[in-house]
Every structure is written in C-alpha cells, then in structure tokens.
DRENDREN-669221 format. One record per residue: residue number from 0; chain; x, y, z of N, C-alpha, C, CB in turn. Coordinates in Angstrom, 1 decimal, always signed. Glycine has a CB too. Example, Ala and Ser with C-alpha at 12.3 -4.5 7.8 and 13.67 -1.06 7.14 Angstrom:
(0; "A"; (+13.2; -5.7; +7.8); (+12.3; -4.5; +7.8); (+13.2; -3.3; +7.8); (+11.3; -4.5; +9.0))
(1; "A"; (+12.8; -2.2; +7.1); (+13.7; -1.1; +7.1); (+12.9; +0.0; +7.9); (+14.1; -0.6; +5.7))
***
This chain:
(0; "A"; (+119.3; +88.5; +97.9); (+118.3; +88.6; +98.9); (+116.9; +88.3; +98.3); (+118.3; +90.0; +99.6))
(1; "A"; (+116.2; +87.5; +98.9); (+114.8; +87.1; +98.3); (+113.8; +88.1; +98.8); (+114.4; +85.7; +98.8))
(2; "A"; (+112.8; +88.3; +97.9); (+111.7; +89.2; +98.3); (+110.8; +88.4; +99.2); (+111.0; +89.7; +97.0))
(3; "A"; (+109.9; +89.2; +99.8); (+108.9; +88.6; +100.7); (+108.0; +87.6; +100.0); (+108.1; +89.7; +101.5))
(4; "A"; (+107.6; +88.0; +98.8); (+106.8; +87.1; +98.0); (+107.5; +85.8; +97.7); (+106.3; +87.8; +96.7))
(5; "A"; (+108.8; +85.9; +97.3); (+109.5; +84.7; +97.0); (+109.7; +83.8; +98.3); (+110.9; +85.0; +96.5))
(6; "A"; (+109.8; +84.5; +99.4); (+109.9; +83.7; +100.7); (+108.6; +83.0; +101.0); (+110.2; +84.7; +101.9))
(7; "A"; (+107.5; +83.6; +100.7); (+106.2; +83.0; +100.9); (+106.1; +81.8; +100.0); (+105.1; +84.0; +100.6))
(8; "A"; (+106.5; +81.9; +98.7); (+106.4; +80.8; +97.8); (+107.3; +79.6; +98.2); (+106.8; +81.2; +96.4))
(9; "A"; (+108.6; +79.9; +98.7); (+109.4; +78.9; +99.2); (+108.9; +78.2; +100.4); (+110.8; +79.5; +99.6))
(10; "A"; (+108.3; +79.0; +101.3); (+107.7; +78.4; +102.5); (+106.4; +77.6; +102.2); (+107.3; +79.5; +103.5))
(11; "A"; (+105.7; +77.9; +101.1); (+104.6; +77.1; +100.7); (+105.0; +75.8; +100.2); (+103.8; +77.9; +99.6))
(12; "A"; (+106.1; +75.8; +99.4); (+106.7; +74.5; +98.9); (+107.1; +73.6; +100.1); (+107.9; +74.8; +98.0))
(13; "A"; (+107.8; +74.2; +101.1); (+108.2; +73.5; +102.2); (+107.0; +72.9; +103.0); (+109.1; +74.3; +103.1))
(14; "A"; (+106.0; +73.7; +103.2); (+104.8; +73.3; +103.9); (+104.1; +72.1; +103.2); (+103.8; +74.5; +104.1))
(15; "A"; (+104.0; +72.2; +101.9); (+103.4; +71.1; +101.1); (+104.2; +69.8; +101.3); (+103.3; +71.5; +99.6))
(16; "A"; (+105.6; +70.0; +101.2); (+106.4; +68.8; +101.4); (+106.3; +68.2; +102.7); (+107.9; +69.2; +101.1))
(17; "A"; (+106.1; +69.0; +103.8); (+106.0; +68.5; +105.1); (+104.5; +68.1; +105.5); (+106.4; +69.6; +106.1))
(18; "A"; (+103.7; +68.3; +104.5); (+102.2; +67.9; +104.7); (+101.6; +68.7; +105.8); (+102.1; +66.4; +104.9))
(19; "A"; (+102.0; +70.0; +105.9); (+101.5; +70.9; +107.0); (+100.3; +71.6; +106.3); (+102.6; +71.9; +107.5))
(20; "A"; (+99.1; +71.0; +106.5); (+97.9; +71.5; +105.9); (+97.5; +73.0; +106.3); (+96.7; +70.6; +106.2))
(21; "A"; (+97.6; +73.3; +107.5); (+97.3; +74.6; +108.0); (+98.2; +75.7; +107.4); (+97.4; +74.7; +109.5))
(22; "A"; (+99.5; +75.4; +107.5); (+100.5; +76.4; +107.0); (+100.4; +76.5; +105.4); (+101.9; +75.9; +107.3))
(23; "A"; (+100.2; +75.4; +104.7); (+100.1; +75.5; +103.3); (+98.9; +76.2; +102.8); (+100.2; +74.1; +102.7))
(24; "A"; (+97.7; +75.9; +103.5); (+96.5; +76.6; +103.0); (+96.5; +78.1; +103.4); (+95.3; +75.9; +103.7))
(25; "A"; (+97.1; +78.4; +104.5); (+97.2; +79.9; +104.9); (+98.1; +80.6; +103.9); (+97.8; +80.0; +106.3))
(26; "A"; (+99.3; +80.1; +103.6); (+100.2; +80.7; +102.7); (+99.6; +80.8; +101.3); (+101.6; +80.0; +102.7))
(27; "A"; (+98.9; +79.7; +100.9); (+98.3; +79.7; +99.6); (+97.3; +80.8; +99.4); (+97.6; +78.3; +99.3))
(28; "A"; (+96.4; +81.0; +100.5); (+95.4; +82.0; +100.4); (+96.1; +83.4; +100.4); (+94.5; +81.9; +101.6))
(29; "A"; (+97.1; +83.6; +101.2); (+97.9; +84.8; +101.2); (+98.5; +85.2; +99.9); (+98.9; +84.8; +102.3))
(30; "A"; (+99.1; +84.2; +99.2); (+99.7; +84.4; +97.9); (+98.6; +84.8; +96.9); (+100.4; +83.2; +97.4))
(31; "A"; (+97.4; +84.2; +97.0); (+96.3; +84.5; +96.2); (+95.9; +86.0; +96.4); (+95.1; +83.6; +96.4))
(32; "A"; (+95.9; +86.4; +97.6); (+95.6; +87.8; +97.9); (+96.6; +88.8; +97.3); (+95.4; +88.1; +99.4))
(33; "A"; (+97.9; +88.3; +97.4); (+99.0; +89.1; +96.8); (+98.8; +89.2; +95.3); (+100.4; +88.5; +97.1))
(34; "A"; (+98.6; +88.1; +94.6); (+98.4; +88.0; +93.2); (+97.2; +88.9; +92.8); (+98.2; +86.6; +92.7))
(35; "A"; (+96.1; +88.8; +93.6); (+94.9; +89.6; +93.3); (+95.2; +91.1; +93.3); (+93.8; +89.3; +94.3))
(36; "A"; (+96.0; +91.5; +94.3); (+96.5; +92.9; +94.4); (+97.3; +93.3; +93.2); (+97.2; +93.1; +95.8))
(37; "A"; (+98.2; +92.4; +92.8); (+99.1; +92.7; +91.7); (+98.3; +92.9; +90.4); (+100.1; +91.5; +91.4))
(38; "A"; (+97.2; +92.2; +90.2); (+96.5; +92.4; +88.9); (+95.3; +93.4; +89.0); (+95.9; +91.0; +88.5))
(39; "A"; (+95.1; +93.9; +90.2); (+94.1; +95.0; +90.4); (+94.5; +96.2; +89.7); (+93.8; +95.2; +91.9))
(40; "A"; (+93.6; +96.9; +89.1); (+93.9; +98.2; +88.4); (+94.0; +98.0; +86.9); (+95.2; +98.7; +88.9))
(41; "A"; (+94.6; +98.9; +86.3); (+94.6; +98.8; +84.8); (+95.7; +97.9; +84.2); (+94.8; +100.2; +84.3))
(42; "A"; (+96.8; +97.7; +84.9); (+97.8; +96.8; +84.4); (+98.5; +96.0; +85.5); (+98.8; +97.6; +83.6))
(43; "A"; (+99.0; +94.8; +85.2); (+99.6; +94.0; +86.2); (+101.0; +94.6; +86.6); (+99.8; +92.5; +85.6))
(44; "A"; (+101.3; +94.4; +87.9); (+102.6; +95.0; +88.4); (+103.1; +94.0; +89.5); (+102.4; +96.4; +88.9))
(45; "A"; (+104.3; +94.2; +89.7); (+105.0; +93.4; +90.8); (+104.9; +94.2; +92.1); (+106.5; +93.0; +90.5))
(46; "A"; (+104.4; +93.6; +93.2); (+104.3; +94.4; +94.4); (+105.7; +94.4; +95.1); (+103.3; +93.7; +95.4))
(47; "A"; (+105.9; +95.6; +95.8); (+107.2; +95.7; +96.6); (+107.0; +95.0; +97.9); (+107.5; +97.2; +96.8))
(48; "A"; (+108.0; +94.8; +98.6); (+107.9; +94.1; +99.9); (+107.0; +94.9; +100.9); (+109.3; +94.0; +100.6))
(49; "A"; (+107.0; +96.2; +100.8); (+106.1; +97.0; +101.7); (+104.7; +96.8; +101.3); (+106.5; +98.5; +101.6))
(50; "A"; (+104.4; +96.7; +100.0); (+103.0; +96.4; +99.6); (+102.6; +95.0; +100.0); (+102.9; +96.6; +98.1))
(51; "A"; (+103.5; +94.0; +99.9); (+103.2; +92.7; +100.3); (+102.9; +92.6; +101.8); (+104.3; +91.7; +99.9))
(52; "A"; (+103.7; +93.4; +102.6); (+103.5; +93.5; +104.0); (+102.1; +94.0; +104.3); (+104.5; +94.4; +104.7))
(53; "A"; (+101.6; +95.0; +103.6); (+100.3; +95.5; +103.8); (+99.2; +94.5; +103.5); (+100.1; +96.8; +102.9))
(54; "A"; (+99.4; +93.7; +102.5); (+98.5; +92.6; +102.2); (+98.5; +91.6; +103.3); (+98.8; +91.9; +100.8))
(55; "A"; (+99.7; +91.2; +103.8); (+99.8; +90.3; +104.9); (+99.1; +90.8; +106.2); (+101.3; +90.0; +105.2))
(56; "A"; (+99.3; +92.1; +106.4); (+98.6; +92.7; +107.6); (+97.1; +92.7; +107.4); (+99.1; +94.2; +107.8))
(57; "A"; (+96.6; +93.0; +106.2); (+95.2; +92.9; +106.0); (+94.6; +91.5; +106.2); (+94.9; +93.4; +104.5))
(58; "A"; (+95.4; +90.5; +105.7); (+95.0; +89.1; +105.8); (+94.9; +88.7; +107.3); (+95.9; +88.2; +105.0))
(59; "A"; (+96.0; +89.1; +108.1); (+96.0; +88.8; +109.5); (+94.8; +89.5; +110.2); (+97.4; +89.3; +110.1))
(60; "A"; (+94.5; +90.7; +109.8); (+93.4; +91.4; +110.5); (+92.1; +90.6; +110.2); (+93.3; +92.8; +110.0))
(61; "A"; (+91.9; +90.1; +109.0); (+90.7; +89.3; +108.6); (+90.6; +88.1; +109.5); (+90.8; +88.9; +107.1))
(62; "A"; (+91.8; +87.5; +109.8); (+91.8; +86.3; +110.6); (+91.3; +86.6; +112.1); (+93.2; +85.6; +110.6))
(63; "A"; (+91.9; +87.7; +112.6); (+91.5; +88.1; +114.0); (+90.0; +88.4; +114.0); (+92.3; +89.4; +114.4))
(64; "A"; (+89.4; +89.2; +113.0); (+88.0; +89.5; +113.0); (+87.2; +88.2; +112.9); (+87.7; +90.5; +111.9))
(65; "A"; (+87.6; +87.3; +112.0); (+86.9; +86.1; +111.8); (+86.9; +85.2; +113.1); (+87.4; +85.3; +110.7))
(66; "A"; (+88.0; +85.2; +113.8); (+88.1; +84.4; +115.0); (+87.1; +85.0; +116.1); (+89.5; +84.4; +115.6))
(67; "A"; (+87.0; +86.3; +116.2); (+86.1; +87.0; +117.1); (+84.7; +86.7; +116.7); (+86.3; +88.5; +117.1))
(68; "A"; (+84.4; +86.7; +115.4); (+83.0; +86.4; +115.0); (+82.6; +84.9; +115.3); (+82.9; +86.7; +113.5))
(69; "A"; (+83.6; +84.0; +115.0); (+83.3; +82.6; +115.3); (+83.1; +82.4; +116.8); (+84.4; +81.7; +114.8))
(70; "A"; (+83.9; +83.1; +117.6); (+83.8; +83.0; +119.1); (+82.4; +83.4; +119.5); (+84.8; +83.8; +119.8))
(71; "A"; (+81.9; +84.5; +119.0); (+80.6; +85.1; +119.3); (+79.5; +84.1; +118.9); (+80.4; +86.4; +118.7))
(72; "A"; (+79.7; +83.4; +117.8); (+78.7; +82.4; +117.3); (+78.9; +81.1; +118.0); (+78.9; +82.3; +115.8))
(73; "A"; (+79.8; +80.9; +118.9); (+80.0; +79.7; +119.6); (+80.7; +78.6; +118.8); (+78.6; +79.2; +120.0))
(74; "A"; (+81.4; +79.0; +117.8); (+82.1; +78.0; +117.0); (+83.6; +78.0; +117.3); (+81.9; +78.2; +115.4))
(75; "A"; (+83.9; +77.5; +118.4); (+85.3; +77.6; +119.0); (+86.3; +76.9; +118.1); (+85.4; +77.1; +120.4))
(76; "A"; (+85.9; +75.8; +117.4); (+86.8; +75.1; +116.6); (+87.3; +75.9; +115.4); (+86.2; +73.8; +116.0))
(77; "A"; (+86.3; +76.6; +114.7); (+86.7; +77.5; +113.6); (+87.5; +78.7; +114.1); (+85.4; +78.0; +112.9))
(78; "A"; (+87.1; +79.2; +115.3); (+87.9; +80.4; +115.9); (+89.3; +80.0; +116.1); (+87.2; +80.8; +117.2))
(79; "A"; (+89.5; +78.8; +116.6); (+90.9; +78.3; +116.9); (+91.7; +78.2; +115.6); (+90.9; +76.9; +117.6))
(80; "A"; (+91.1; +77.7; +114.5); (+91.7; +77.6; +113.2); (+92.1; +79.0; +112.7); (+90.8; +76.9; +112.2))
(81; "A"; (+91.2; +80.0; +112.8); (+91.5; +81.3; +112.4); (+92.7; +81.9; +113.2); (+90.2; +82.2; +112.5))
(82; "A"; (+92.7; +81.7; +114.5); (+93.8; +82.2; +115.3); (+95.1; +81.5; +114.9); (+93.5; +81.9; +116.8))
(83; "A"; (+95.1; +80.2; +114.6); (+96.3; +79.5; +114.1); (+96.8; +80.1; +112.8); (+96.0; +78.0; +114.0))
(84; "A"; (+95.9; +80.4; +111.9); (+96.3; +81.0; +110.6); (+96.9; +82.4; +110.9); (+95.0; +81.1; +109.7))
(85; "A"; (+96.3; +83.1; +111.8); (+96.8; +84.4; +112.1); (+98.3; +84.3; +112.7); (+95.9; +85.1; +113.2))
(86; "A"; (+98.5; +83.3; +113.5); (+99.9; +83.1; +114.0); (+100.9; +82.8; +112.9); (+99.9; +81.9; +115.0))
(87; "A"; (+100.4; +82.0; +111.9); (+101.3; +81.7; +110.7); (+101.6; +83.0; +110.0); (+100.6; +80.7; +109.7))
(88; "A"; (+100.6; +83.9; +109.8); (+100.9; +85.2; +109.1); (+101.7; +86.1; +109.9); (+99.5; +85.8; +108.8))
(89; "A"; (+101.6; +86.0; +111.3); (+102.4; +86.9; +112.1); (+103.9; +86.7; +112.0); (+101.9; +86.7; +113.6))
(90; "A"; (+104.3; +85.5; +111.6); (+105.7; +85.2; +111.4); (+106.3; +86.1; +110.3); (+105.9; +83.7; +111.1))
(91; "A"; (+105.5; +86.5; +109.4); (+106.0; +87.3; +108.3); (+105.9; +88.8; +108.5); (+105.3; +87.0; +107.0))
(92; "A"; (+105.1; +89.2; +109.6); (+104.9; +90.6; +109.9); (+106.0; +91.1; +110.8); (+103.5; +90.8; +110.4))
(93; "A"; (+106.3; +92.4; +110.8); (+107.2; +93.0; +111.8); (+106.6; +92.9; +113.2); (+107.6; +94.4; +111.4))
(94; "A"; (+107.5; +92.8; +114.2); (+107.0; +92.7; +115.6); (+106.2; +93.9; +115.9); (+108.3; +92.6; +116.5))
(95; "A"; (+105.1; +93.7; +116.5); (+104.1; +94.8; +116.9); (+104.7; +95.5; +118.1); (+102.7; +94.2; +117.2))
(96; "A"; (+104.4; +96.8; +118.2); (+104.8; +97.6; +119.3); (+104.1; +97.2; +120.6); (+104.5; +99.1; +119.1))
(97; "A"; (+104.7; +97.2; +121.7); (+104.1; +96.9; +123.0); (+103.2; +98.1; +123.3); (+105.1; +96.6; +124.1))
(98; "A"; (+102.3; +97.9; +124.3); (+101.4; +99.0; +124.8); (+102.3; +100.2; +125.3); (+100.4; +98.5; +125.8))
(99; "A"; (+103.3; +99.9; +126.0); (+104.2; +100.9; +126.6); (+104.9; +101.7; +125.5); (+105.2; +100.3; +127.5))
(100; "A"; (+105.4; +101.1; +124.5); (+106.1; +101.7; +123.4); (+105.1; +102.6; +122.6); (+106.7; +100.7; +122.4))
(101; "A"; (+103.9; +102.1; +122.4); (+102.9; +102.9; +121.7); (+102.5; +104.1; +122.5); (+101.6; +102.0; +121.4))
(102; "A"; (+102.3; +103.9; +123.8); (+101.9; +105.0; +124.7); (+103.0; +106.1; +124.7); (+101.7; +104.5; +126.1))
(103; "A"; (+104.3; +105.7; +124.6); (+105.4; +106.7; +124.6); (+105.3; +107.5; +123.3); (+106.7; +106.0; +124.8))
(104; "A"; (+105.1; +106.9; +122.2); (+105.0; +107.6; +120.9); (+103.9; +108.5; +120.9); (+104.9; +106.5; +119.7))
(105; "A"; (+102.7; +108.1; +121.4); (+101.5; +108.9; +121.5); (+101.7; +110.1; +122.4); (+100.3; +108.1; +122.0))
(106; "A"; (+102.4; +109.9; +123.5); (+102.6; +111.0; +124.5); (+103.5; +112.0; +123.8); (+103.3; +110.4; +125.8))
(107; "A"; (+104.6; +111.6; +123.1); (+105.5; +112.5; +122.4); (+104.7; +113.3; +121.4); (+106.6; +111.8; +121.8))
(108; "A"; (+103.8; +112.7; +120.7); (+103.0; +113.4; +119.6); (+102.1; +114.4; +120.2); (+102.3; +112.3; +118.8))
(109; "A"; (+101.4; +114.0; +121.4); (+100.5; +114.9; +122.1); (+101.3; +116.1; +122.5); (+99.9; +114.2; +123.3))
(110; "A"; (+102.5; +115.9; +123.1); (+103.3; +117.0; +123.5); (+103.8; +117.9; +122.4); (+104.6; +116.5; +124.3))
(111; "A"; (+104.1; +117.3; +121.3); (+104.6; +118.0; +120.1); (+103.5; +118.9; +119.4); (+105.2; +117.1; +119.1))
(112; "A"; (+102.3; +118.3; +119.5); (+101.2; +119.0; +118.8); (+100.5; +120.0; +119.8); (+100.1; +118.1; +118.3))
(113; "A"; (+100.8; +119.9; +121.0); (+100.1; +120.8; +122.0); (+98.6; +120.5; +122.2); (+100.3; +122.3; +121.6))
(114; "A"; (+98.2; +119.4; +121.8); (+96.8; +119.0; +121.9); (+96.3; +118.9; +123.3); (+96.5; +117.6; +121.2))
(115; "A"; (+95.1; +119.3; +123.6); (+94.6; +119.3; +124.9); (+93.3; +118.5; +125.1); (+94.3; +120.7; +125.4))
(116; "A"; (+92.5; +118.3; +124.1); (+91.3; +117.6; +124.3); (+91.0; +116.6; +123.1); (+90.2; +118.5; +124.4))
(117; "A"; (+89.9; +115.9; +123.2); (+89.6; +114.9; +122.2); (+89.4; +115.5; +120.8); (+88.3; +114.2; +122.6))
(118; "A"; (+89.1; +116.8; +120.7); (+88.9; +117.4; +119.4); (+90.2; +117.5; +118.6); (+88.3; +118.8; +119.6))
(119; "A"; (+91.3; +117.3; +119.2); (+92.6; +117.4; +118.6); (+93.1; +116.0; +118.1); (+93.6; +118.0; +119.5))
(120; "A"; (+92.2; +115.0; +118.2); (+92.6; +113.6; +117.9); (+93.2; +113.5; +116.5); (+91.4; +112.7; +118.1))
(121; "A"; (+92.6; +114.2; +115.5); (+93.0; +114.1; +114.1); (+94.5; +114.6; +114.0); (+92.1; +114.9; +113.2))
(122; "A"; (+94.8; +115.7; +114.6); (+96.1; +116.3; +114.5); (+97.2; +115.3; +115.2); (+96.2; +117.6; +115.2))
(123; "A"; (+96.8; +114.7; +116.3); (+97.8; +113.8; +116.9); (+97.9; +112.5; +116.1); (+97.2; +113.4; +118.4))
(124; "A"; (+96.8; +112.0; +115.5); (+96.9; +110.8; +114.7); (+97.8; +111.0; +113.5); (+95.5; +110.4; +114.2))
(125; "A"; (+97.7; +112.2; +112.9); (+98.5; +112.6; +111.8); (+100.0; +112.5; +112.1); (+98.2; +114.0; +111.3))
(126; "A"; (+100.4; +112.8; +113.3); (+101.8; +112.7; +113.8); (+102.2; +111.3; +114.1); (+102.0; +113.6; +115.0))
(127; "A"; (+101.3; +110.6; +114.7); (+101.6; +109.2; +115.2); (+101.6; +108.2; +114.1); (+100.5; +108.8; +116.2))
(128; "A"; (+100.7; +108.3; +113.1); (+100.5; +107.3; +112.1); (+101.8; +106.9; +111.3); (+99.5; +107.7; +111.1))
(129; "A"; (+102.6; +107.9; +110.8); (+103.8; +107.5; +110.1); (+104.8; +106.8; +111.0); (+104.4; +108.8; +109.5))
(130; "A"; (+104.8; +107.0; +112.3); (+105.8; +106.4; +113.1); (+105.5; +105.0; +113.5); (+105.9; +107.2; +114.4))
(131; "A"; (+104.2; +104.6; +113.4); (+103.7; +103.3; +113.9); (+103.2; +102.5; +112.7); (+102.7; +103.4; +115.0))
(132; "A"; (+103.3; +103.0; +111.5); (+102.7; +102.3; +110.3); (+103.3; +100.9; +110.2); (+102.9; +103.1; +109.0))
(133; "A"; (+102.4; +99.9; +110.2); (+102.9; +98.5; +110.1); (+103.3; +97.9; +111.5); (+104.0; +98.4; +109.2))
(134; "A"; (+103.5; +98.7; +112.5); (+103.9; +98.2; +113.8); (+102.8; +98.2; +114.8); (+105.1; +99.1; +114.3))
(135; "A"; (+101.7; +98.8; +114.5); (+100.6; +98.8; +115.4); (+99.3; +98.9; +114.6); (+100.7; +99.9; +116.5))
(136; "A"; (+98.3; +98.2; +115.0); (+97.0; +98.2; +114.3); (+96.3; +99.6; +114.5); (+96.1; +97.1; +114.7))
(137; "A"; (+95.6; +100.1; +113.5); (+94.9; +101.4; +113.6); (+94.0; +101.5; +114.8); (+94.2; +101.6; +112.4))
(138; "A"; (+93.3; +100.5; +115.1); (+92.4; +100.6; +116.3); (+93.1; +100.7; +117.6); (+91.5; +99.3; +116.3))
(139; "A"; (+94.2; +100.0; +117.7); (+95.0; +100.2; +118.9); (+95.6; +101.6; +119.0); (+96.2; +99.2; +118.9))
(140; "A"; (+96.0; +102.1; +117.9); (+96.6; +103.5; +117.9); (+95.5; +104.5; +118.3); (+97.2; +103.8; +116.5))
(141; "A"; (+94.4; +104.4; +117.7); (+93.3; +105.3; +117.9); (+92.9; +105.3; +119.4); (+92.1; +105.0; +117.1))
(142; "A"; (+92.8; +104.1; +120.0); (+92.5; +103.9; +121.4); (+93.5; +104.6; +122.3); (+92.3; +102.4; +121.8))
(143; "A"; (+94.8; +104.4; +121.9); (+95.9; +105.0; +122.7); (+95.8; +106.5; +122.7); (+97.3; +104.5; +122.2))
(144; "A"; (+95.6; +107.1; +121.5); (+95.5; +108.5; +121.3); (+94.3; +109.0; +122.1); (+95.3; +108.9; +119.8))
(145; "A"; (+93.2; +108.4; +122.0); (+91.9; +108.8; +122.7); (+92.2; +108.8; +124.2); (+90.8; +107.9; +122.4))
(146; "A"; (+92.9; +107.7; +124.7); (+93.2; +107.6; +126.2); (+94.1; +108.7; +126.6); (+93.8; +106.3; +126.5))
(147; "A"; (+95.1; +109.1; +125.8); (+96.1; +110.1; +126.1); (+95.4; +111.5; +126.1); (+97.3; +110.1; +125.1))
(148; "A"; (+94.5; +111.7; +125.2); (+93.8; +113.0; +125.2); (+92.7; +113.2; +126.2); (+93.2; +113.2; +123.8))
(149; "A"; (+92.1; +112.1; +126.6); (+91.0; +112.2; +127.6); (+91.6; +112.1; +129.1); (+90.0; +111.2; +127.4))
(150; "A"; (+92.8; +111.6; +129.2); (+93.3; +111.3; +130.5); (+94.3; +112.4; +130.9); (+93.9; +110.1; +130.6))
***
C-alpha cells in the first residue's frame, strides 16, 4: 500500500507527463509544503498519512482564502485558478461532512453536554472536534455549534 506522499509523487509524475500545468504545479507546491513540515523542528522526520492530510487541508484552506481575497479585489481570473487548485487538493482529502451530518453530530454533543447557552460553546466544541476532525472545517463547526446553542 502506498502512502499519501508517495501517491502525490506518482500523481505529480503523471501530471508532468500529461503536460497538466495546473495539476503539476499544485501538487508540486503541496509536496514542498509536506517537505517543509518534515524538516521543521530539530530533526528531519517522515510524516504519517494523517500528518500529510493535515498539510493538504491547510493548503486547501489557503486556496479558498486566496480565492475569496482575489474575488474581493476583482481579480476573477486568479480566483478561478485558486479554486481549481483547491479542487485538485480536494481529491486527496476525505469527503467533507454535509451540513445535515454536521448538525446531527452537534445536536448529539449539545444533548450529551447539557449545554443551554452560548457560554457553553467551549464544552460542546470539545466534544464535537474529535468526531469531525478532518471531515469539516473549524469555521463551519463553530458556526454549527453557535447556531445550535442560540437556536
């Protein structure tokens, strides 16, 4: 079984062969971020698949934020490129939870914690976070918890 990093390297080779500039540059930048993470700290180490997924999620989030910034600046061509890069990265990430699935997990956590108001948001987040880690972005989770506690 190949690791996620090996899969990225194989896909980079295939993208270069197919002359897919968008895919090859996106994967190349992502592999650079993985390598940077591997050499950060006091000694070099090999990242696990879970750690590589976290790097991929961080890179995908950067693309979404950059696309929003380019949209606000009126640079739709750059925004479209950032979104396309985000779609390439999304192929390697686990499927994100739907709003309904997220709401169900949040509702169960609210019931389990007995939380009644917005001041209990931290306690609910503590229960929800491990269940949705990697499956939903933190901002979405926080918004769902806030809506469940205020509604």
